[in-house]
MILO-25459 format. One record per residue (C-alpha): y, x, z. Coordinates in steps of 0.02 Angstrom, whole numbers, padded with zeros to 5 digits, always signed. Each point is the difference from the previous one (the first is absolute). Example, Ala and Ser with C-alpha at 12.3 -4.5 7.8 and 13.67 -1.06 7.14 Angstrom:
<rs>
-00225+00615+00390 +00172+00069-00033 
</rs>
This chain:
<rs>
+00000+00000+00000 +00171+00067-00050 +00142-00058+00112 +00185+00032-00026 +00115-00024+00151 +00180-00031-00052 +00122+00020+00144 +00178+00062+00025 -00051+00077+00168 -00135+00132+00027 -00027+00164+00094 +00070+00130+00025 +00124-00134+00054 -00024-00059+00179 -00007-00185+00038 -00110-00152+00027 -00037-00047-00183 -00023+00182-00049 -00129+00028+00136 -00088-00167-00027 -00022+00023-00188 -00053+00182+00016 -00133-00043+00129 -00064-00145-00106 -00007+00110-00155 -00102+00134+00091 -00127-00127+00061 -00018-00082-00170 -00026+00172-00076 -00139+00033+00127 -00085-00156-00067 -00004+00072-00176 +00163-00072-00068 +00098+00114-00118 +00174-00021+00075 +00163+00046-00087 +00174-00031+00070 +00161-00031-00097 +00147+00023+00116 +00180+00060+00013 +00070+00171+00038 -00004+00014+00191 +00165-00051+00079 -00027-00124+00142 +00068-00029+00133 +00135+00134-00021 +00042-00069-00173 +00004+00176-00068 -00123+00070-00126 -00108+00130+00086 +00053+00176-00054 -00157+00043-00100 +00020-00158-00106 +00186+00008-00037 +00049-00011-00182 -00171-00060-00058 -00030-00152-00110 -00189+00009+00012 -00134+00104+00085 -00187-00008+00030 -00090+00070+00152 -00160-00016+00099 -00018-00063+00178 -00174-00008+00077 -00077-00007-00176 +00113-00145-00047 +00111+00015-00154 +00180-00033+00052 +00124-00042-00138 +00183+00005+00053 +00150-00064-00096 +00189+00005+00020 +00094-00114+00119 +00185-00024+00034 +00041+00023+00184 +00158-00033+00098 +00043-00013+00185 +00115-00146-00038 -00054-00169+00070 +00083-00100-00140 -00106-00127-00093 +00039+00083-00167 -00061+00169+00061 -00158-00078+00073 -00037-00087-00163 +00030+00161-00097 -00124+00086+00115 -00133-00133-00031 +00026-00022-00187 +00011+00186-00037 -00179+00019+00059 -00053-00160-00090 +00063+00080-00161 -00067+00176+00027 -00170-00059+00066 -00020-00111-00152 +00032+00146-00119 -00116+00118+00095 -00133-00133+00024 -00006-00043-00184 +00005+00179-00064 -00090+00108+00129 -00139-00106+00073 -00171-00037-00069 -00090-00167+00002 -00022-00078+00171 -00116-00133+00071 +00119-00063+00135 +00186+00020+00031 +00056-00026+00180 +00188-00015+00026 +00094+00003+00166 +00142-00125+00024 +00138+00017+00052 +00088+00050-00102 -00043-00161-00088 +00075+00061-00163 -00141+00126-00017 -00106-00149-00052 +00085+00011-00171 -00068+00173-00041 -00163-00037+00091 -00043-00149-00108 +00050+00090-00161 -00103+00154+00043 -00149-00106+00052 +00002-00091-00166 +00018+00162-00099 -00139+00089+00094 -00121-00147+00004 +00004-00011+00190 -00021-00144+00120 +00162-00034+00092 +00002+00006+00192 +00167-00045+00080 +00017+00060+00181 +00137-00079+00105 +00056+00093+00156 +00161-00101+00014 +00046-00168-00077 +00137+00031-00127 +00126-00069-00039 -00013-00103+00160 +00019+00154+00111 +00145+00069-00102 +00094-00165+00016 -00029-00021+00188 +00049+00180+00037 +00158-00019-00104 -00051+00137-00122 +00022-00119-00148 +00109-00156+00008 +00037-00028-00185 -00084-00164-00048 -00031+00053-00179 -00089+00159+00055 -00101-00095+00130 -00054-00130-00127 -00051+00135-00125 -00095+00092+00135 -00092-00159+00051 -00051-00028-00181 -00067+00179-00007 -00093-00023+00164 -00084-00158-00063 -00041+00084-00167 -00088+00144+00090 -00103-00120+00106 -00052-00101-00151 -00051+00153-00101 -00092+00090+00140 -00190+00004-00003 +00007+00027+00188 +00144-00012+00124 -00008+00095+00163 +00117-00020+00148 +00029+00113+00149 +00012-00138+00131 -00078-00171+00029 +00174-00075-00016 +00022+00073-00174 -00173-00057-00053 +00030-00177+00065 +00170-00011-00086 -00069+00051-00169 -00158-00106+00016 +00103-00155+00040 +00109+00026-00154 -00141+00054-00116 -00159-00084+00064 -00099+00044-00156 +00024+00189+00023 -00116+00116+00094 +00098+00080+00144 -00074+00134+00112 +00066+00060+00169 +00012+00188-00026 +00035+00049+00180 +00088+00154+00059 -00102+00101+00123 -00038+00167+00078 -00113+00149-00025 -00101-00014+00161 -00071+00176-00026 +00172+00081-00018 +00085-00093+00143 -00139+00033+00124 +00055-00024+00181 -00148+00104+00062 +00075+00157-00079 +00105+00068+00142 +00021+00183-00051 +00184-00031-00043 +00036-00097+00160 +00159+00058+00085 +00060+00111-00143 +00133-00120-00064 +00066-00032+00176 +00007+00186+00035 +00086+00039-00165 +00134-00133+00031 +00020+00035+00187 -00071-00164+00063 -00088-00004+00167 -00180-00057+00022 +00068-00138+00113 +00124-00067-00128 -00036-00175-00068 +00035+00018-00186 +00041-00149-00112 -00014+00042-00185 +00064-00067-00165 -00059+00088-00157 +00046-00052-00176 +00145-00042-00115 +00164-00014+00096 +00072-00142-00101 +00092-00164+00014 -00154-00112+00003 -00071+00083+00155 +00145-00049+00113 -00018+00159+00103 +00160-00031+00098 -00110-00100+00120 -00088+00159+00054 +00163+00087+00044 +00060-00155+00091 -00160+00001+00104 +00021+00186+00031 +00175-00037+00067 -00071-00128+00121 -00134+00123+00058 +00112+00153+00023 -00034-00004+00187 -00184+00035-00032 +00008+00188-00036 -00183+00014-00047 +00009-00135-00138 +00037+00085-00166 +00028-00070-00174 -00043+00088-00164 +00055-00057-00173 -00088+00104-00132 +00039-00020-00183 +00139-00005-00129 +00097-00138-00084 +00171-00075-00036 +00033-00060+00178 -00039+00163+00089 +00178+00067+00007 +00065-00167+00064 -00130-00003+00139 +00036+00180+00048 +00183-00047+00017 -00051-00149+00107 -00099+00119+00112 +00152+00111+00021 +00116-00147+00036 -00117-00068+00135 -00034+00175+00069 -00188-00020-00006 -00092+00154+00063 -00166-00092-00006 -00004-00020-00190 -00052+00136-00123 +00000-00001-00190 -00121+00104-00103 -00030+00016-00187 -00160-00069-00075 -00152+00115+00009 -00146+00016-00122 -00144-00121+00024 -00115+00137+00064 +00118+00030+00147 +00012-00182+00054 -00164+00006+00097 +00077+00128+00118 +00158-00102+00020 -00085-00166+00036 -00121+00087+00120 +00147+00041+00114 +00091-00168+00004 -00032-00146+00118 +00043-00148-00112 +00080-00040-00168 +00144-00119-00028 -00009-00086-00169 +00149-00114-00033 +00071-00098-00146 +00157-00104-00022 -00012-00181+00056 -00022-00079-00172 -00124-00132-00056 -00038+00116-00145 -00085+00123+00118 -00119-00126+00078 -00126+00054-00131 +00029+00186+00021 -00130+00123+00066 +00080+00173+00017 -00124+00137-00042 +00050+00104+00151 -00097-00122+00110 -00170+00063-00057 +00009+00184+00046 +00053-00047+00176 -00145-00120+00020 -00124+00132-00058 +00074+00123+00125 -00016-00126+00145 +00188-00018+00019 +00066-00173+00046 +00131-00071-00116 +00156-00095+00051 +00034-00114-00148 +00171-00073-00037 -00072-00104-00141 -00037-00186-00009 -00134-00081-00104 -00153+00082-00076 +00010+00170+00086 +00022-00079+00172 -00145-00119-00031 -00117+00139-00057 +00040+00141+00119 +00065-00086+00158 -00084-00171+00004 -00166+00041-00084 -00024+00187+00022 +00083+00017+00171 +00065+00170-00058 +00176-00009+00072 +00147-00105+00057 +00128-00099-00100 +00187-00015+00025 +00124-00112-00088 +00074+00095-00149 +00173+00074+00036 -00013-00052+00185 +00027+00160+00100 -00023-00089+00168 -00173-00058-00053 -00044+00173-00067 +00058+00079+00163 -00111-00119+00099 -00153+00041-00108 +00030+00187+00018 +00007-00016+00189 -00159-00105-00003 -00096+00146-00075 +00095+00131+00099 -00047-00085+00164 -00180-00039-00048 -00081+00150-00086 -00173-00079+00013 +00062-00147-00105 +00069+00122-00129 -00170+00087-00006 -00093-00165-00022 +00114-00052-00143 -00030+00170-00081 -00190-00019+00011 +00014-00174-00076 +00104+00072-00142 -00130+00127-00053 -00139-00129+00002 +00104-00126-00099 +00055+00128-00130 -00177+00066-00025 -00069-00175-00025 +00137-00072-00110 +00111+00136-00075 -00112+00147-00043 +00059+00072-00167 -00179+00035-00056 -00050-00183+00019 +00161-00058-00083 -00029+00113-00151 -00180-00057-00018 +00052-00183-00002 +00133+00036-00131 -00120+00103-00105 -00119-00149-00004 +00141-00110-00067 +00046+00129-00133 -00182+00016-00054 -00005-00188-00030 +00142+00017-00125 
</rs>
């Protein structure tokens, strides 16, 4: 089976979709699939082309025996709608040219949306290469773009909706990252086959029994063994609503052994660092993102992870990928998310506590609940590993998806 993955985001970029698609590709390859990837020149999240790719229109490389085809993309740090659309459509154009001229016949083309507009080149390449068309939805566009205020122009939203519906109709298989996405699409297109392609975790990599790195991160960053460390790791952006963590840190400044870490990069980082300075918070530290292979050592040394999102109905179907590594490492999660994530990981899995999104008083209370009851924190952590192993093991997820692809 020859499979082409078409995505704007892929390693060496760091991020949730990059990691998810790379891990899926590796596991499909292990099952005998000949995997190729058509992607953009690496630039995310800094929105700068990585130095070794600057000035290139096209390049081909190998990554774990996979053929990686890269094409040009326009990047800008501007948040304007025009610049965003130029970013998306530049890769639509370049990927179409490279896909038609550089790639051989394929059996299946799997495209990651968003960006939704990539469905244009995906469908054209699939037709040209004789491939079945699999449309993977990790976020419902244009619905998300409208609710987040990214796009407000009615003409653009109507055109985007037409494109979304076209992609669903033409797809031989639709996959969605959450149950909410799957339910939404199934309700609108009841005759289409829709598969829940879960996110998950490599249980072997994030193995809580490996303790050789224990204490190294704390020592390197001058934390005490007795410190109670709350951790956020990921994109530092608008959607995450990370101000709530600093507000909680302000309320807990009289607890000298409670520390907060925000690790990652993104457009809101400078603003949050200024907020830290304004509030005079000595209990909050910012660190740049680290490579995936170093995250085991970091998570080993924390006590709990805070995973917030803005209080928007849109996010009731969101399942942030950062949840899974913490579960596998027996770390309780404090979720500031309503809807599907809360139902799965708090109500069903008993893996952590939930607080009302953007409510710093509620977050403060939940932090103190774990701080004052370490046995409860340990129990939630044990529950997390068991729940992740049973329901969100990447190996099982890949096997289920492979079976669906084989049926095509």
